[in-house]
FILOBA-541942 format. One line per 2 residues: number of its first residue (from 1); their letters; for each residue x negated, z, y of N, C-alpha, C. Coordinates in Angstrom, 1 decimal. Example, Ala and Ser with C-alpha at 12.3 -4.5 7.8 and 13.67 -1.06 7.14 Angstrom:
! residues 2
1> AS> -13.2,7.8,-5.7,-12.3,7.8,-4.5,-13.2,7.8,-3.3 | -12.8,7.1,-2.2,-13.7,7.1,-1.1,-12.9,7.9,0.0 $
***
This chain:
! residues 200
1> MG> -1.1,-34.7,157.1,-2.1,-33.7,157.2,-1.8,-32.5,156.2 | -0.5,-32.0,156.2,-0.2,-31.0,155.3,-0.4,-31.3,153.9 $
3> EA> 0.0,-32.5,153.5,-0.2,-32.9,152.1,-1.7,-33.0,151.7 | -2.5,-33.5,152.6,-3.9,-33.6,152.3,-4.5,-32.2,152.1 $
5> AW> -4.1,-31.3,153.0,-4.6,-29.9,152.9,-4.1,-29.2,151.6 | -2.9,-29.5,151.2,-2.4,-29.0,149.9,-3.2,-29.5,148.7 $
7> EM> -3.5,-30.7,148.7,-4.3,-31.3,147.6,-5.7,-30.7,147.6 | -6.3,-30.4,148.7,-7.6,-29.8,148.8,-7.5,-28.3,148.3 $
9> LL> -6.4,-27.7,148.6,-6.2,-26.3,148.2,-6.0,-26.2,146.7 | -5.3,-27.2,146.1,-5.1,-27.2,144.7,-6.4,-27.4,144.0 $
11> AG> -7.2,-28.3,144.5,-8.5,-28.6,143.9,-9.4,-27.4,144.0 | -9.4,-26.7,145.2,-10.3,-25.6,145.4,-9.9,-24.4,144.6 $
13> TN> -8.6,-24.1,144.3,-8.2,-23.0,143.6,-8.4,-23.2,142.1 | -8.3,-24.4,141.6,-8.4,-24.8,140.2,-7.3,-24.1,139.4 $
15> VL> -6.1,-23.8,140.1,-5.1,-23.0,139.5,-4.4,-23.8,138.4 | -4.4,-25.1,138.4,-3.8,-25.9,137.3,-4.5,-25.8,136.0 $
17> SG> -5.7,-25.3,136.0,-6.5,-25.1,134.8,-6.0,-23.9,134.0 | -5.1,-23.1,134.7,-4.6,-21.8,134.1,-5.4,-20.6,134.5 $
19> EL> -6.3,-20.7,135.4,-7.1,-19.6,135.9,-7.1,-19.6,137.4 | -7.0,-18.4,138.0,-7.0,-18.3,139.4,-8.2,-17.5,139.9 $
21> PE> -9.0,-18.1,140.8,-10.2,-17.4,141.3,-9.8,-16.1,141.9 | -10.7,-15.1,141.8,-10.5,-13.7,142.3,-10.0,-13.7,143.8 $
23> IW> -10.6,-14.6,144.6,-10.2,-14.5,146.0,-8.7,-14.8,146.2 | -8.1,-15.6,145.3,-6.7,-16.0,145.4,-5.8,-14.9,144.8 $
25> KE> -6.4,-13.9,144.2,-5.5,-12.8,143.7,-5.2,-11.8,144.7 | -5.9,-11.8,145.8,-5.7,-10.9,147.0,-4.2,-11.2,147.4 $
27> PG> -3.4,-10.2,147.7,-2.0,-10.4,148.0,-1.7,-11.4,149.1 | -2.4,-11.3,150.2,-2.2,-12.2,151.3,-2.5,-13.7,150.9 $
29> NL> -3.6,-13.9,150.2,-3.9,-15.3,149.7,-2.9,-15.8,148.6 | -2.5,-14.8,147.7,-1.5,-15.2,146.7,-0.2,-15.6,147.3 $
31> TF> 0.2,-14.9,148.4,1.4,-15.2,149.1,1.3,-16.6,149.7 | 0.2,-16.8,150.4,0.0,-18.1,151.0,0.1,-19.3,150.0 $
33> LL> -0.5,-19.1,148.8,-0.5,-20.1,147.8,0.9,-20.4,147.3 | 1.7,-19.3,147.0,3.0,-19.5,146.4,4.0,-20.1,147.5 $
35> QL> 3.8,-19.7,148.7,4.7,-20.2,149.7,4.4,-21.7,149.9 | 3.2,-22.1,149.9,2.8,-23.5,150.1,3.2,-24.3,148.9 $
37> AG> 3.2,-23.7,147.7,3.7,-24.4,146.5,5.1,-24.8,146.6 | 5.9,-23.9,147.2,7.3,-24.3,147.4,7.5,-25.4,148.3 $
39> EH> 6.7,-25.5,149.3,6.8,-26.6,150.3,6.2,-27.9,149.9 | 5.1,-27.9,149.1,4.4,-29.1,148.9,4.4,-29.6,147.4 $
41> AD> 4.6,-28.7,146.5,4.4,-29.1,145.1,5.6,-29.7,144.4 | 5.4,-30.7,143.5,6.5,-31.2,142.7,6.9,-30.0,141.8 $
43> PD> 8.2,-30.0,141.3,8.7,-28.9,140.5,7.8,-28.5,139.3 | 7.3,-29.5,138.6,6.4,-29.1,137.4,5.1,-28.4,137.8 $
45> IK> 4.5,-28.9,138.9,3.3,-28.3,139.4,3.6,-26.9,139.9 | 4.7,-26.7,140.7,5.1,-25.4,141.2,5.3,-24.4,140.1 $
47> YK> 6.0,-24.8,139.0,6.2,-23.8,138.0,4.9,-23.5,137.2 | 4.0,-24.4,137.1,2.7,-24.1,136.5,2.0,-23.1,137.3 $
49> IW> 2.0,-23.2,138.7,1.3,-22.3,139.5,2.0,-20.9,139.4 | 3.3,-20.8,139.4,4.0,-19.6,139.2,3.6,-18.9,137.9 $
51> DV> 3.5,-19.7,136.8,3.2,-19.1,135.5,1.8,-18.5,135.6 | 0.8,-19.1,136.3,-0.5,-18.6,136.4,-0.5,-17.3,137.2 $
53> CD> 0.3,-17.2,138.2,0.3,-16.1,139.1,1.3,-15.0,138.7 | 2.1,-15.2,137.7,3.2,-14.3,137.4,2.7,-12.8,137.1 $
55> EL> 1.6,-12.6,136.4,1.2,-11.3,136.1,0.7,-10.5,137.3 | 0.4,-11.2,138.4,-0.1,-10.6,139.6,1.1,-10.1,140.5 $
57> LE> 2.3,-10.6,140.2,3.4,-10.3,141.2,4.1,-9.0,141.0 | 4.1,-8.4,139.8,4.8,-7.2,139.5,6.2,-7.2,139.9 $
59> PT> 7.0,-8.0,139.4,8.5,-8.1,139.7,9.2,-6.8,139.2 | 10.0,-6.2,140.1,10.7,-4.9,139.8,12.1,-5.0,140.3 $
61> WD> 13.0,-4.6,139.4,14.4,-4.4,139.7,14.7,-2.9,139.9 | 15.2,-2.5,141.1,15.6,-1.1,141.3,17.2,-1.2,141.2 $
63> YE> 17.8,-0.9,140.1,19.2,-1.1,139.9,20.0,-0.2,140.8 | 19.5,1.0,141.1,20.3,1.9,141.9,20.3,1.4,143.4 $
65> LG> 19.2,1.0,143.9,19.2,0.5,145.3,19.6,-1.0,145.3 | 19.7,-1.7,144.2,20.1,-3.1,144.2,19.1,-4.0,144.7 $
67> EF> 17.8,-3.6,144.5,16.7,-4.4,145.1,15.8,-5.0,144.1 | 15.4,-6.2,144.3,14.4,-6.9,143.5,13.2,-7.1,144.4 $
69> TL> 12.0,-6.6,144.0,10.8,-6.7,144.9,9.6,-7.1,144.0 | 8.6,-7.5,144.7,7.3,-7.8,144.1,6.3,-6.8,144.6 $
71> GL> 5.6,-6.1,143.7,4.7,-5.0,144.0,3.3,-5.6,144.4 | 2.9,-6.7,143.8,1.6,-7.4,144.2,0.4,-6.5,143.9 $
73> GL> 0.5,-5.5,143.0,-0.6,-4.7,142.7,-1.1,-3.8,143.8 | -0.3,-3.6,144.8,-0.7,-2.7,146.0,-0.4,-1.3,145.8 $
75> NE> 0.4,-0.9,144.8,0.7,0.5,144.5,1.2,1.3,145.7 | 2.1,0.6,146.5,2.6,1.2,147.7,4.1,1.7,147.4 $
77> LH> 4.5,2.7,148.1,5.8,3.3,147.9,6.9,2.2,148.3 | 6.6,1.5,149.4,7.6,0.5,149.8,6.9,-0.9,149.7 $
79> PR> 7.5,-1.8,148.9,6.9,-3.2,148.8,6.8,-3.9,150.2 | 5.8,-4.7,150.4,5.6,-5.4,151.6,6.7,-6.4,151.9 $
81> GQ> 7.5,-6.2,152.9,8.7,-7.1,153.1,8.3,-8.5,153.5 | 7.3,-8.6,154.4,6.9,-10.0,154.8,6.3,-10.8,153.7 $
83> LN> 5.5,-10.2,152.9,4.9,-10.9,151.7,6.0,-11.3,150.7 | 6.9,-10.3,150.4,8.0,-10.6,149.5,8.8,-11.8,150.0 $
85> AR> 9.1,-11.8,151.3,10.0,-12.8,151.9,9.3,-14.2,151.8 | 8.0,-14.2,152.1,7.3,-15.5,152.1,7.2,-16.1,150.7 $
87> IM> 6.9,-15.2,149.7,6.8,-15.6,148.3,8.2,-16.1,147.8 | 9.3,-15.4,148.1,10.6,-15.8,147.7,11.0,-17.1,148.4 $
89> AG> 10.6,-17.3,149.6,10.8,-18.7,150.2,10.1,-19.7,149.4 | 8.9,-19.5,148.9,8.2,-20.4,148.1,9.0,-20.7,146.8 $
91> WV> 9.6,-19.7,146.3,10.4,-19.8,145.0,11.6,-20.6,145.2 | 12.4,-20.3,146.2,13.7,-20.9,146.4,13.7,-22.3,147.1 $
93> CK> 12.7,-22.5,147.9,12.7,-23.8,148.6,12.3,-25.0,147.8 | 12.9,-26.1,148.0,12.5,-27.3,147.3,11.5,-28.0,148.2 $
95> RG> 10.8,-29.0,147.7,9.7,-29.6,148.4,10.2,-30.1,149.7 | 9.5,-29.7,150.8,9.8,-30.2,152.2,10.9,-29.4,152.9 $
97> AW> 11.5,-28.4,152.2,12.6,-27.6,152.8,12.2,-26.8,153.9 | 11.0,-26.1,153.8,10.5,-25.2,154.9,10.3,-26.0,156.2 $
99> SS> 9.5,-27.1,156.1,9.2,-27.9,157.3,10.5,-28.5,157.9 | 11.5,-28.9,157.1,12.7,-29.5,157.6,13.4,-28.5,158.5 $
101> IF> 13.3,-27.2,158.3,13.9,-26.2,159.2,13.5,-26.5,160.6 | 12.2,-26.9,160.8,11.6,-27.1,162.1,11.8,-28.6,162.6 $
103> RQ> 11.7,-29.5,161.7,11.7,-30.9,162.0,13.2,-31.4,162.2 | 14.1,-30.8,161.5,15.5,-31.2,161.6,16.4,-29.9,161.6 $
105> PN> 16.2,-29.2,162.7,17.0,-27.9,162.8,18.5,-28.2,162.8 | 19.2,-27.2,162.2,20.7,-27.3,162.1,21.3,-26.5,163.2 $
107> FD> 21.5,-27.1,164.4,22.1,-26.4,165.5,23.6,-26.2,165.4 | 24.2,-26.9,164.5,25.7,-26.8,164.3,26.0,-25.4,163.8 $
109> KF> 25.0,-24.7,163.1,25.3,-23.4,162.5,25.7,-22.4,163.6 | 25.3,-22.6,164.9,25.6,-21.7,165.9,27.1,-21.7,166.4 $
111> SE> 27.8,-22.8,166.0,29.2,-22.9,166.4,30.1,-22.9,165.1 | 29.5,-22.9,163.9,30.3,-22.9,162.7,30.7,-21.4,162.4 $
113> PT> 31.7,-21.3,161.5,32.1,-19.9,161.0,30.9,-19.1,160.5 | 30.8,-17.9,160.9,29.7,-17.0,160.6,30.2,-15.6,160.2 $
115> VV> 29.6,-15.1,159.1,30.0,-13.7,158.6,29.2,-12.7,159.4 | 29.9,-11.7,159.9,29.3,-10.6,160.7,29.9,-9.2,160.2 $
117> GV> 29.1,-8.1,160.4,29.7,-6.8,160.1,29.7,-6.5,158.6 | 28.8,-7.0,157.8,28.7,-6.7,156.4,28.2,-5.3,156.3 $
119> DF> 28.8,-4.5,155.3,28.4,-3.1,155.1,27.1,-3.1,154.2 | 26.0,-3.6,154.8,24.7,-3.6,154.1,24.1,-2.3,154.3 $
121> PS> 23.4,-1.7,153.2,23.1,-2.3,151.9,24.1,-2.0,150.8 | 25.2,-1.4,151.2,26.2,-1.1,150.1,26.7,-2.4,149.4 $
123> VA> 26.8,-3.5,150.3,27.1,-4.8,149.7,26.2,-5.8,150.4 | 26.1,-6.9,149.8,25.3,-8.1,150.4,26.1,-9.3,150.0 $
125> LR> 25.8,-10.4,150.7,26.4,-11.7,150.4,25.4,-12.5,149.5 | 25.8,-12.8,148.3,25.0,-13.6,147.4,25.1,-15.1,147.9 $
127> QA> 26.3,-15.4,148.4,26.5,-16.7,149.0,27.4,-16.6,150.2 | 27.2,-17.5,151.2,28.0,-17.6,152.4,27.7,-18.9,153.0 $
129> YW> 28.4,-19.9,152.7,28.1,-21.2,153.3,29.4,-22.0,153.7 | 29.3,-22.7,154.8,30.4,-23.5,155.3,30.3,-24.9,154.9 $
131> DG> 31.3,-25.5,154.2,31.2,-26.9,153.8,31.8,-27.9,154.7 | 32.2,-27.4,155.9,32.9,-28.3,156.9,34.4,-28.0,157.0 $
133> EN> 34.9,-27.4,155.9,36.3,-27.1,155.9,36.6,-25.7,155.4 | 35.8,-25.2,154.4,36.0,-23.9,153.7,34.7,-23.1,153.8 $
135> LH> 34.9,-21.8,153.7,33.7,-20.9,153.7,33.6,-20.3,152.3 | 32.5,-20.6,151.6,32.3,-20.1,150.2,31.5,-18.8,150.3 $
137> LA> 32.1,-17.8,149.6,31.6,-16.4,149.7,31.4,-15.8,148.3 | 30.5,-14.9,148.1,30.4,-14.0,147.0,29.7,-12.7,147.4 $
139> VQ> 30.5,-11.6,147.3,30.1,-10.3,147.7,29.5,-9.5,146.6 | 28.2,-9.2,146.7,27.5,-8.5,145.6,27.3,-7.0,145.9 $
141> PQ> 27.8,-6.2,145.0,27.6,-4.7,145.3,26.2,-4.3,145.1 | 25.8,-3.2,145.7,24.5,-2.7,145.6,24.1,-2.2,144.2 $
143> NN> 25.1,-1.6,143.6,24.9,-1.1,142.2,26.3,-0.9,141.5 | 26.3,-0.4,140.3,27.5,-0.3,139.5,28.5,0.6,140.1 $
145> AI> 28.0,1.6,140.8,29.0,2.6,141.4,29.9,2.0,142.5 | 29.4,0.9,143.1,30.1,0.2,144.2,30.9,-1.0,143.6 $
147> HG> 30.5,-1.4,142.5,31.2,-2.6,141.9,32.7,-2.5,141.8 | 33.4,-3.5,142.4,34.9,-3.4,142.3,35.5,-2.7,143.5 $
149> KR> 34.7,-2.0,144.3,35.3,-1.4,145.5,35.6,-2.4,146.6 | 36.5,-2.1,147.4,36.9,-3.0,148.5,35.9,-2.8,149.7 $
151> TS> 35.7,-3.9,150.4,34.8,-3.9,151.6,35.4,-4.8,152.6 | 35.0,-4.8,153.8,35.5,-5.7,154.8,34.4,-6.1,155.7 $
153> FR> 34.6,-7.3,156.3,33.7,-7.9,157.3,34.5,-8.8,158.1 | 33.9,-9.4,159.1,34.6,-10.4,160.0,33.9,-11.8,160.0 $
155> IT> 34.8,-12.7,160.3,34.3,-14.1,160.4,34.6,-14.6,161.8 | 33.5,-15.1,162.4,33.6,-15.6,163.8,33.8,-17.1,163.7 $
157> NL> 34.2,-17.7,164.9,34.2,-19.2,165.1,35.2,-19.9,164.1 | 36.3,-19.3,163.8,37.3,-19.9,163.0,38.5,-20.4,163.9 $
159> DH> 39.2,-21.4,163.5,40.3,-22.0,164.2,41.5,-21.0,164.2 | 41.8,-20.5,165.4,42.9,-19.5,165.5,44.3,-20.1,165.3 $
161> GR> 44.3,-21.4,165.3,45.6,-22.1,165.2,46.0,-22.3,163.7 | 45.2,-21.8,162.8,45.5,-22.0,161.4,45.6,-20.6,160.7 $
163> DW> 46.3,-20.6,159.6,46.3,-19.4,158.8,45.2,-19.5,157.8 | 44.5,-18.4,157.4,43.4,-18.5,156.5,43.7,-17.5,155.4 $
165> AI> 43.2,-17.9,154.2,43.4,-17.1,153.0,42.2,-17.2,152.1 | 42.0,-16.2,151.3,40.9,-16.1,150.3,41.5,-16.6,149.0 $
167> EG> 40.9,-17.6,148.4,41.3,-18.1,147.1,40.3,-17.5,146.0 | 40.9,-16.8,145.1,40.1,-16.2,144.0,39.8,-17.1,142.9 $
169> LD> 39.1,-16.6,141.9,38.8,-17.4,140.7,40.0,-17.9,139.9 | 41.1,-17.1,140.0,42.3,-17.5,139.3,43.3,-18.3,140.1 $
171> GT> 42.8,-18.7,141.3,43.7,-19.5,142.2,44.6,-18.8,143.1 | 44.7,-17.5,142.9,45.6,-16.7,143.8,45.1,-16.7,145.2 $
173> LS> 46.0,-16.6,146.2,45.6,-16.6,147.6,46.0,-15.3,148.2 | 45.0,-14.8,149.0,45.2,-13.5,149.8,45.1,-13.8,151.3 $
175> TM> 46.1,-13.7,152.0,46.1,-14.0,153.4,45.3,-13.0,154.2 | 44.5,-13.5,155.1,43.6,-12.7,156.0,44.2,-12.8,157.4 $
177> NF> 43.9,-11.8,158.3,44.5,-11.8,159.6,43.4,-11.7,160.7 | 43.7,-12.2,161.8,42.8,-12.1,163.0,43.0,-10.8,163.7 $
179> EG> 41.8,-10.2,164.1,41.8,-9.1,165.1,41.0,-9.6,166.3 | 41.7,-9.8,167.4,40.9,-10.4,168.5,40.5,-11.8,168.2 $
181> ED> 39.2,-12.1,168.4,38.6,-13.4,168.1,38.2,-13.6,166.7 | 38.1,-12.5,165.9,37.6,-12.6,164.5,38.6,-12.5,163.5 $
183> LV> 38.4,-13.2,162.3,39.2,-13.0,161.2,38.6,-11.8,160.3 | 39.5,-10.9,160.0,39.0,-9.8,159.2,39.2,-10.1,157.7 $
185> VE> 38.2,-10.0,156.9,38.2,-10.3,155.5,38.1,-9.0,154.7 | 39.1,-8.7,153.8,39.0,-7.5,152.9,38.9,-8.1,151.5 $
187> IE> 38.0,-7.6,150.8,37.7,-8.2,149.5,37.0,-7.2,148.6 | 37.1,-7.4,147.3,36.3,-6.6,146.3,34.9,-7.0,146.3 $
189> AN> 34.0,-6.0,146.2,32.6,-6.3,145.9,32.3,-6.5,144.4 | 32.5,-7.7,143.9,32.4,-7.9,142.5,31.6,-9.1,142.1 $
191> DH> 31.0,-9.7,143.1,30.0,-10.8,142.9,30.8,-12.1,142.4 | 32.1,-12.1,142.5,32.8,-13.3,142.1,32.9,-14.3,143.3 $
193> PV> 32.6,-15.6,143.0,32.7,-16.6,144.1,34.2,-16.8,144.5 | 34.4,-16.8,145.8,35.7,-17.0,146.4,35.6,-18.0,147.5 $
195> VL> 36.7,-18.5,147.9,36.7,-19.5,149.0,37.7,-19.1,150.1 | 37.2,-19.0,151.3,38.1,-18.8,152.5,38.5,-20.2,153.0 $
197> KP> 39.8,-20.4,153.0,40.3,-21.8,153.3,41.6,-21.7,154.1 | 41.9,-22.8,154.8,43.1,-22.9,155.5,44.3,-22.7,154.5 $
199> NK> 45.3,-21.9,154.9,46.4,-21.7,154.0,47.5,-22.7,154.4 | 47.5,-23.8,153.7,48.4,-24.9,154.1,49.8,-24.6,153.6 $
***
């Protein structure tokens, strides 16, 4: 059903011809189109659609705040968070990824190691994923003034019977310690990928 509706939508918008009807330039409709493109379109079709829509998005970097947002022609002081989130889901998701969240939910994530207590927005996590043995991290500073400064956060659901260390790009290991139930991680906010791993 979803695929059939997507094909009808493509035909109705005529977006692949390089032009977008006025009704689809309205921010809500544009968001709907781009989110669905992420879920249903093959990569070549998806990028064609984004090329047609690009001039309507108004991408903006605020380097001081460390924010990338889409203005969507609304001329508002604060970009629309929900519209931005749905559009970016359409950009980052591969075909079928959105529906798989609901069809094949990952319940293991509730018992796997989890990062908590991040000093947001001063820092954010560009990556934080568990591969079954190690936790891959990259701490991104909000701006240049924060780059290289140390920050800390906690990791829940780790095995207390093991020692844990952060392995940097150069292979050096920095041991981390538990406080209560959580492992406390202290690290530089420099956007470098690191790995939290058992210290064997």
